[in-house]
C-alpha positions as CSV (number, residue, x, y, z in Angstrom):
1,M,17.4,-195.7,154.7
2,T,20.0,-198.4,155.1
3,L,21.8,-199.1,158.3
4,G,25.0,-201.1,158.8
5,E,23.5,-203.4,161.4
6,P,20.2,-205.2,162.0
7,L,17.2,-203.0,162.9
8,W,16.8,-205.2,166.0
9,P,18.8,-208.2,167.4
10,G,18.3,-211.4,165.4
11,S,16.7,-209.6,162.5
12,D,17.7,-209.8,158.8
13,F,16.3,-206.3,158.2
14,R,19.0,-203.7,157.8
15,A,16.9,-201.0,156.0
16,Y,13.6,-199.3,156.1
17,L,11.4,-197.4,153.7
18,I,9.9,-194.1,154.8
19,I,6.3,-193.8,153.7
20,P,4.8,-190.3,154.2
21,E,1.2,-190.8,153.3
22,V,-0.4,-191.3,156.8
23,E,-2.4,-188.1,157.0
24,D,-5.7,-189.9,156.2
25,Y,-5.7,-191.4,159.7
26,L,-3.1,-189.5,161.6
27,P,-3.1,-185.8,160.7
28,P,-0.1,-183.6,161.4
29,L,0.0,-181.8,164.8
30,T,0.5,-178.1,164.6
31,G,0.9,-175.5,167.3
32,R,2.8,-172.4,168.1
33,R,6.1,-172.7,166.2
34,R,5.7,-176.5,166.0
35,H,4.7,-178.9,163.3
36,V,4.9,-182.6,163.8
37,Q,4.3,-184.9,160.8
38,F,4.0,-188.6,161.3
39,L,5.7,-190.9,158.8
40,R,5.6,-194.7,158.5
41,A,8.8,-196.6,158.6
42,M,8.5,-200.1,157.0
43,P,11.4,-202.6,157.4
44,I,12.6,-203.9,154.0
45,F,15.1,-206.5,152.8
46,E,18.2,-205.7,150.8
47,S,16.6,-207.3,147.7
48,E,13.7,-204.9,148.1
49,I,16.1,-201.9,148.2
50,D,17.5,-203.2,144.9
51,L,14.0,-203.3,143.4
52,K,13.3,-199.8,144.8
53,N,16.4,-198.5,143.1
54,E,15.5,-200.2,139.8
55,H,11.8,-199.0,139.8
56,D,10.6,-196.7,142.6
57,A,9.2,-196.9,146.1
58,G,5.6,-196.8,144.8
59,W,6.2,-199.9,142.7
60,V,7.7,-201.7,145.6
61,M,4.7,-200.8,147.8
62,E,2.3,-202.2,145.2
63,Q,4.2,-205.5,145.1
64,L,4.1,-205.9,148.8
């Protein structure tokens, strides 16, 4: 996901990659009519977005 402004003041990061595979150590919470799934958001540079678009997110994660 790309934003038009820095993720926090003074940062060069303007995007983040959503990584869903966190169930190994943080399982989803379920209850009556509710389901909460935890996702990891990893800040990435614009150049890493270009690599993700050229290859895929799994490849970018392997390179980091």
